C-alpha positions in Angstrom: -110.5 -119.7 168.8 -108.7 -122.6 168.1 -110.5 -124.8 170.2 -114.1 -123.5 168.9 -112.5 -124.3 165.2 -111.6 -127.7 166.2 -115.2 -128.5 168.0 -117.0 -127.1 164.8 -115.1 -129.7 162.4 -116.0 -132.2 164.7 -119.5 -131.5 164.3 -120.5 -128.5 161.9 -119.0 -125.4 161.2 -121.3 -123.1 162.6 -120.4 -119.7 163.5 -116.6 -120.2 163.8 -116.6 -121.3 160.0 -118.5 -118.2 159.4 -116.0 -116.1 161.4 -113.0 -117.9 159.7 -114.7 -117.3 156.1 -115.2 -113.6 157.1 -111.6 -112.9 158.0 -110.5 -114.6 155.0 -112.7 -112.7 152.6 -112.1 -109.3 154.5 -108.2 -109.9 154.4 -108.6 -110.6 150.5 -110.5 -107.4 150.3 -108.2 -105.3 152.1 -105.2 -106.9 150.0 -107.2 -105.5 146.8 -107.5 -102.1 147.9 -104.0 -101.5 149.4 -101.7 -103.4 147.4 -99.9 -101.6 144.5 -101.7 -102.5 140.9 -98.4 -104.5 140.1 -98.5 -106.7 143.0 -102.4 -107.6 143.1 -101.7 -111.0 140.8 -100.6 -112.1 144.3 -104.2 -112.0 145.5 -105.1 -114.8 143.3 -103.5 -117.6 145.8 -105.5 -116.9 148.8 -108.4 -116.6 146.7 -107.9 -120.1 145.0 -107.3 -121.5 148.6 -110.5 -119.9 149.7 -112.3 -121.4 146.7 -110.9 -124.8 147.6 -112.1 -124.5 151.0 -115.6 -123.9 149.5 -115.5 -126.9 147.3 -114.1 -129.5 150.1 -116.7 -127.5 152.6 -119.7 -128.4 150.2 -118.5 -132.1 149.6 -118.2 -132.4 153.3 -121.8 -131.5 153.7 -123.1 -134.1 151.1 -124.3 -137.2 152.5 -122.2 -139.1 149.9 -119.1 -139.6 152.2 -118.6 -142.2 155.4 -117.5 -140.8 158.7 -113.6 -141.2 158.3 -114.0 -139.4 154.6 -115.9 -136.7 156.4 -113.2 -136.4 159.2 -110.8 -135.7 155.9 -112.9 -133.4 154.1 -113.4 -131.4 157.4 -109.1 -131.5 157.8 -109.0 -130.1 154.4 -111.5 -127.5 154.5 -110.0 -126.2 157.8 -106.1 -126.1 156.1 -107.8 -124.8 153.0 -109.3 -121.6 155.1 -106.3 -121.4 157.6 -103.8 -121.5 154.2 -105.8 -118.6 152.9 -106.0 -116.3 156.0 -102.1 -117.2 156.4 -101.3 -116.2 153.1 -103.3 -113.2 153.0 -101.7 -112.2 156.4 -97.8 -112.5 155.0 -99.1 -110.3 152.1 -100.2 -107.8 154.2 -97.5 -107.5 156.7 -94.7 -108.0 153.9 -96.0 -106.2 151.0 -98.0 -103.5 152.5 -96.8 -102.7 156.0 -92.9 -103.5 155.4 -93.1 -102.7 151.9 -93.9 -99.2 152.2 -91.3 -98.5 154.8 -88.4 -100.2 153.4 -86.2 -98.6 150.8 -85.4 -102.2 149.3 -87.8 -104.8 149.0 -87.7 -107.9 151.1 -85.5 -110.6 149.5 -87.6 -113.6 147.9 -85.8 -115.9 150.2 -87.0 -114.5 153.4 -90.7 -113.9 151.7 -90.4 -117.6 150.9 -89.1 -118.7 154.3 -91.8 -116.8 156.1 -94.8 -118.5 154.0 -93.3 -121.9 154.7 -93.4 -121.3 158.4 -96.9 -120.1 158.3 -97.9 -123.1 156.1 -96.4 -125.6 158.6 -97.9 -123.5 161.4 -101.6 -124.0 159.6 -100.8 -127.6 159.3 -99.5 -128.2 162.9 -103.0 -126.5 163.9 -105.2 -128.4 161.5 -103.9 -132.0 162.1 -105.8 -132.3 165.4 -109.0 -132.8 163.0 -107.8 -136.0 162.0 -106.7 -137.2 165.0 -103.0 -136.4 164.8 -101.2 -135.3 168.0 -98.7 -132.5 166.4 -96.3 -133.7 169.2 -96.2 -137.4 167.7 -94.3 -136.1 164.7 -91.6 -135.3 166.7 -91.0 -138.7 168.5 -90.5 -140.0 165.0 -87.4 -143.2 165.1 -83.8 -141.5 165.5 -83.2 -143.5 162.2 -85.9 -141.8 159.9 -84.8 -138.4 161.5 -80.9 -139.3 160.3 -82.3 -140.5 157.1 -84.2 -137.2 156.3 -81.2 -135.3 157.7 -78.7 -136.8 155.4 -80.8 -136.8 152.3 -81.9 -133.0 152.8 -77.8 -131.8 153.9 -77.0 -130.4 150.7 -80.6 -128.7 150.6 -80.1 -127.4 154.1 -76.8 -126.1 153.0 -78.3 -124.0 150.1 -81.1 -122.7 151.8 -78.6 -121.2 154.8 -76.1 -120.1 152.3 -79.2 -118.2 150.8 -80.1 -116.8 154.2 -76.5 -115.9 154.5 -76.4 -114.3 151.3 -79.5 -112.2 151.8 -78.2 -111.2 155.4 -74.8 -109.9 154.0 -76.0 -108.8 150.6 -72.8 -109.1 148.0 -75.2 -108.2 145.4 -78.9 -107.7 144.6 -81.1 -108.7 141.9 -80.5 -106.8 138.6 -76.3 -106.5 139.5 -73.9 -108.0 137.4 -71.4 -110.6 138.8 -68.5 -112.8 138.2 -68.9 -116.1 140.5 -65.7 -118.0 139.5 -62.5 -117.6 137.5 -64.2 -118.2 134.0 -64.8 -114.7 132.4 -67.8 -116.8 130.5 -69.5 -116.8 134.1 -70.7 -113.3 134.3 -74.1 -112.3 134.0 -76.9 -110.3 135.8 -78.9 -111.4 138.9 -82.2 -112.5 138.2 -83.3 -114.0 141.2 -82.2 -115.6 144.5 -84.6 -118.2 146.0 -84.0 -120.5 149.1 -82.0 -123.0 146.9 -80.2 -121.2 144.4 -79.1 -117.9 142.4 -80.4 -117.6 139.0 -77.7 -115.6 136.6 -78.5 -114.7 132.7 -75.0 -114.0 130.9 -74.9 -111.7 127.9 -75.0 -114.9 125.9 -78.7 -114.9 127.0 -78.2 -118.2 129.0 -79.7 -118.7 132.2 -77.4 -120.3 134.8 -78.6 -122.0 138.0 -75.8 -121.4 140.7 -76.5 -123.3 144.1 -76.4 -120.9 147.0 -74.0 -123.4 148.4 -71.4 -123.1 146.0 -71.9 -119.3 145.7 -71.3 -119.0 149.4 -68.0 -120.3 149.4 -66.7 -118.7 145.6 -64.9 -115.2 145.6 -68.0 -112.7 144.1 -67.3 -109.8 141.8 -69.7 -107.5 141.8 -69.3 -104.9 138.7 -72.4 -102.5 139.9 -71.3 -102.0 143.3 -70.5 -99.9 145.1 -71.8 -97.8 142.2 -72.8 -98.9 138.3 -69.3 -97.5 136.9 -66.5 -99.9 136.6 -63.3 -99.9 135.1 -62.5 -101.6 131.5 -59.1 -102.2 130.3 -57.8 -102.6 126.4 -54.3 -103.4 125.7 -52.9 -102.0 122.2 -49.4 -102.2 120.7 -47.5 -99.7 119.0 -44.0 -99.5 117.3 -41.2 -98.9 119.6 -40.0 -96.1 117.4 -43.0 -93.8 118.3 -42.5 -91.8 121.4 -44.9 -92.5 124.2 -46.7 -89.2 124.7 -47.5 -89.5 121.0 -49.4 -92.6 121.3 -51.3 -91.4 124.6 -52.2 -88.4 122.8 -53.8 -90.4 120.2 -55.2 -92.9 122.1 -57.0 -90.4 124.4 -58.2 -88.2 121.6 -59.3 -91.3 119.9 -61.7 -92.6 122.9 -63.1 -89.5 124.2 -66.8 -89.4 123.4 -66.8 -93.3 122.5 -69.9 -95.2 123.3 -70.1 -96.1 126.9 -66.8 -94.3 127.8 -67.4 -92.2 130.8 -65.6 -88.5 131.2 -65.5 -88.8 135.1 -63.4 -90.6 136.3 -61.0 -89.2 132.8 -59.5 -92.3 130.7 -55.9 -93.0 131.0 -52.9 -94.8 129.1 -50.4 -96.3 130.6 -47.0 -97.3 128.8 -47.1 -101.2 130.0 -44.6 -103.3 128.6 -41.7 -103.6 125.9 -42.5 -106.8 123.9 -40.5 -108.4 121.4 -41.7 -108.3 117.8 -44.5 -106.4 118.9 -43.2 -103.0 120.5 -44.7 -101.6 123.2 -47.7 -102.7 124.8 -50.0 -99.6 125.9 -52.5 -100.2 128.8 -55.8 -98.2 128.0 -58.1 -97.3 131.0 -61.4 -95.9 131.2 -64.6 -96.2 133.0 -68.0 -97.3 131.8 -71.5 -97.7 133.2 -72.6 -99.7 130.4 -71.4 -103.0 131.9 -74.6 -104.5 130.1 -72.8 -103.7 126.6 -69.3 -104.1 127.8 -68.2 -106.2 124.5 -69.8 -103.4 122.4 -68.1 -100.5 124.5 -64.5 -102.1 124.4 -65.1 -102.9 120.8 -65.6 -99.4 119.6 -62.8 -97.9 121.8 -60.6 -100.7 119.9 -62.0 -99.2 116.7 -61.5 -95.6 117.4 -57.8 -96.2 118.5 -57.2 -98.1 114.9 -58.5 -95.2 112.9 -56.3 -92.6 115.3 -53.3 -94.6 114.4 -54.1 -94.5 110.6 -54.5 -90.8 111.2 -51.2 -90.2 113.0 -48.9 -92.9 111.0 -48.4 -95.2 113.5 -48.5 -98.8 112.6 -49.9 -101.5 114.4 -47.1 -104.2 114.8 -47.8 -107.8 113.3 -45.5 -110.5 113.7 -43.6 -110.5 110.6 -39.8 -110.8 109.4 -38.5 -108.2 107.0 -34.8 -108.8 105.7 -32.8 -106.0 104.3 -29.6 -106.4 102.4 -27.6 -103.4 102.6 -23.8 -103.3 101.7 -21.8 -101.6 104.6 -18.4 -100.9 104.0 -15.7 -98.5 105.7 -16.6 -95.6 103.3 -20.3 -95.9 103.8 -19.9 -95.7 107.7 -17.2 -92.7 107.1 -19.5 -91.1 104.9 -22.5 -91.4 107.3 -20.5 -90.1 110.4 -19.2 -87.4 108.6 -22.8 -86.1 107.4 -23.6 -86.4 111.2 -20.5 -84.3 112.6 -21.0 -81.8 109.8 -24.7 -81.1 110.6 -23.8 -81.0 114.4 -20.8 -78.8 113.7 -23.0 -76.3 111.6 -25.4 -75.7 114.5 -22.7 -75.2 117.1 -21.4 -72.4 114.9 -24.7 -70.8 115.0 -24.7 -70.6 118.9 -22.7 -67.6 120.7 -21.0 -69.8 123.3 -18.7 -71.4 120.7 -18.1 -68.4 119.0 -14.7 -68.1 120.1 -13.7 -71.7 119.1 -12.5 -71.9 115.7 -14.5 -74.0 112.8 -11.9 -76.9 113.3 -12.1 -77.0 117.0 -15.9 -76.9 116.6 -16.1 -79.8 114.4 -13.7 -81.5 117.3 -16.5 -80.9 119.7 -19.1 -82.4 117.4 -17.2 -85.4 116.8 -16.7 -85.7 120.4 -20.3 -84.9 121.3 -23.2 -87.6 122.1 -27.0 -87.5 121.6 -29.3 -88.0 124.3 -33.5 -87.9 124.6 -35.3 -87.0 127.4 -39.1 -87.4 127.7 -41.5 -84.6 128.8 -41.0 -84.2 132.9 -37.6 -86.1 132.8 -34.9 -84.2 134.9 -31.7 -83.6 132.7 -29.4 -82.2 135.7 -30.2 -81.2 139.4 -29.0 -78.2 141.4 -25.7 -78.5 143.2 -24.7 -82.0 141.7 -21.1 -82.1 140.3 -20.7 -82.9 136.1 -18.8 -82.0 133.7 -21.1 -81.7 130.8 -22.3 -79.3 128.5 -25.5 -79.4 126.9 -27.4 -78.0 123.7 -30.5 -78.2 122.8 -31.1 -80.0 119.4 -34.7 -80.4 119.4 -37.8 -79.9 121.9 -37.9 -77.2 125.1 -36.1 -77.4 128.7 -36.8 -75.5 131.7 -34.4 -74.3 134.6 -35.5 -73.8 137.7 -33.2 -72.5 141.1 -34.1 -73.0 144.6 -33.3 -69.6 146.6 -34.2 -69.6 149.9 -37.8 -71.6 150.6 -38.9 -70.3 146.9 -38.1 -71.8 143.7 -37.5 -69.5 140.6 -37.8 -69.9 137.1 -34.8 -69.1 135.3 -35.5 -69.4 131.9 -37.2 -71.5 129.1 -34.9 -72.8 126.2 -35.6 -74.1 122.8 -33.3 -75.6 120.1 -29.9 -73.8 119.7 -29.9 -73.0 123.7 -26.8 -74.1 125.8 -26.9 -75.1 129.3 -24.5 -76.6 132.2 -21.7 -74.8 130.3 -20.6 -73.5 134.1 -20.1 -76.8 135.1 -18.2 -78.3 132.3 -15.9 -75.4 131.9 -15.3 -74.5 135.9 -15.9 -77.7 137.6 -18.3 -75.6 139.7 -21.9 -77.5 140.9 -24.8 -77.0 139.1 -26.3 -73.3 139.5 -29.8 -74.5 138.3 -32.1 -77.6 138.1 -33.2 -78.5 134.5 -36.3 -80.4 133.0 -37.6 -81.3 129.8 -40.8 -79.6 129.0 -41.4 -81.6 125.9 -39.6 -84.6 124.3 -36.2 -83.3 123.5 -33.1 -84.2 122.3 -29.7 -82.5 123.6 -26.3 -82.9 122.1 -23.9 -83.6 125.1 -20.3 -82.3 125.2 -17.9 -83.6 128.1 -15.2 -82.0 129.6 -12.4 -83.8 127.8 -13.4 -82.7 124.8 -13.0 -78.9 125.9 -9.3 -80.2 127.6 -8.0 -80.9 124.4 -9.1 -77.4 122.4 -8.2 -75.4 125.7 -4.6 -77.0 126.0 -4.2 -76.1 122.2 -5.5 -72.7 122.5 -5.7 -71.6 126.1 -6.5 -68.0 125.0 -10.1 -69.7 124.3 -10.5 -69.7 127.8 -10.9 -66.0 128.5 -13.7 -65.7 125.6 -15.4 -68.3 127.4 -15.2 -67.0 130.9 -16.3 -63.5 129.6 -19.6 -65.2 128.1 -20.0 -67.2 131.5 -19.8 -63.7 133.2 -22.8 -62.5 131.5 -24.9 -65.5 132.3 -23.4 -65.4 136.0 -24.8 -61.6 136.4 -28.0 -62.0 134.7 -28.8 -65.1 136.7 -27.7 -63.2 140.0 -30.0 -60.4 139.2 -32.8 -62.9 138.8 -31.9 -64.7 142.5 -31.1 -61.6 144.4 -33.6 -59.3 146.0 -31.3 -56.4 145.5 -30.0 -56.3 141.8 -28.0 -53.1 142.3 -26.0 -55.1 144.6 -24.8 -57.7 141.9 -20.7 -57.5 141.2 -19.6 -56.1 138.1 -19.0 -58.0 135.0 -14.9 -57.8 135.3 -14.6 -58.8 138.6 -17.1 -61.7 137.9 -15.2 -62.5 134.6 -11.8 -62.4 136.2 -12.6 -64.8 138.7 -14.3 -67.3 136.6 -11.4 -67.3 134.2 -9.3 -68.3 137.2 -11.6 -71.3 137.9 -11.1 -72.3 134.2 -7.4 -72.2 134.7 -7.6 -74.1 137.5 -9.9 -77.0 136.3 -8.1 -77.7 133.2 -4.6 -76.6 134.6 -4.0 -73.9 132.4 -1.1 -72.0 132.7 
């Protein structure tokens, strides 16, 4: 066919020109029928090329051209009709044949390169019509080739980088990416062509990034592997407010906020302690509205502000408040006396301290220390040796014990309950593990405080041993598979009393 086309253009087109015209028109008609409606605009290109062929062909038939001009017109006519056929062929193969079989559309850069190769092939096929051998183009001087290569170095680099991007597919058109360290350079990919990638930022600014630079940069894709990505907001709260209260206020506030996904669930982390600003909290949540991320973050902060106001949590600000208060020995003593008296009254209501006189209860209160534990924290561990007794002043704790391969929940204690008394009175290992169920405050009384009381009134040891014996019997019944085999109270009391006397060196 190629030979026939060349002969026809040297003289008259004849049947070969008619065949080429029929092929071009036939391909255009097929494309019009098979292409989807949204892609039919691309048929205009082969139609325009075919129209140009007709114009040049009519001009070549006129007698106004000399021999050389007629040869050029023949060349252009051949070039246009072959280009029309080539363009229609690419559209047919890419959009009709492969377009219906592939899940993802063929990247634009691949389409463009395919079309360029077809056009170059058409050009090389048509060059003999004007007496130019295609092989002669390949024997151009080495200097000219070097100059062209150097001048196209960046262009070729962008071209191959674009091909690599399309093959690796780190992102697709429509993805949100960040292509350098500047957070302002985050945008949605509009197009990837043979030279550069177009990105539209949230400021509606179109950024053209050369493919060569993009291939060397670390790419963060916020829409892969899914359209849901994590967002982070940092807030501050006073150090005086317990963390669990801040966590609950924040999580309750952001539930249902615009753009905040239910799954994965939001979370709050106590991040760090900041001088003058209290405690920093890291609020983490997921969103599938990356295109509206500023609004999503802003509405989360708004909700947290309102929640803090409702719960009476102040947002720390950098300010200094100076309070002048005269502190004297009398004021210190009065404050300490109030604290001790309140704690002594609390001890008086507890059965374990009923055998101890009011004065001795006050001495215990003076020696006591207050400790705070957060929910889930370990207060004491089964089997360890310690010499402290605990009184729950606020909150709730749970006592568990390991028996064989199972763990038994012994009790849940609230305000006014005592635990750890056996280790503090007899020096024996802890019989149970105690954890805080909620945030709680416990009063801690050490062995030294009891030593002073027992040295003064040794008979108190007998009363304490009776209480400890009853508690020991109750524990043994819970932990034993045969409760009827538990020893009598009197026997247990005698053993405990002997341990107390030995532990405190009593006569």
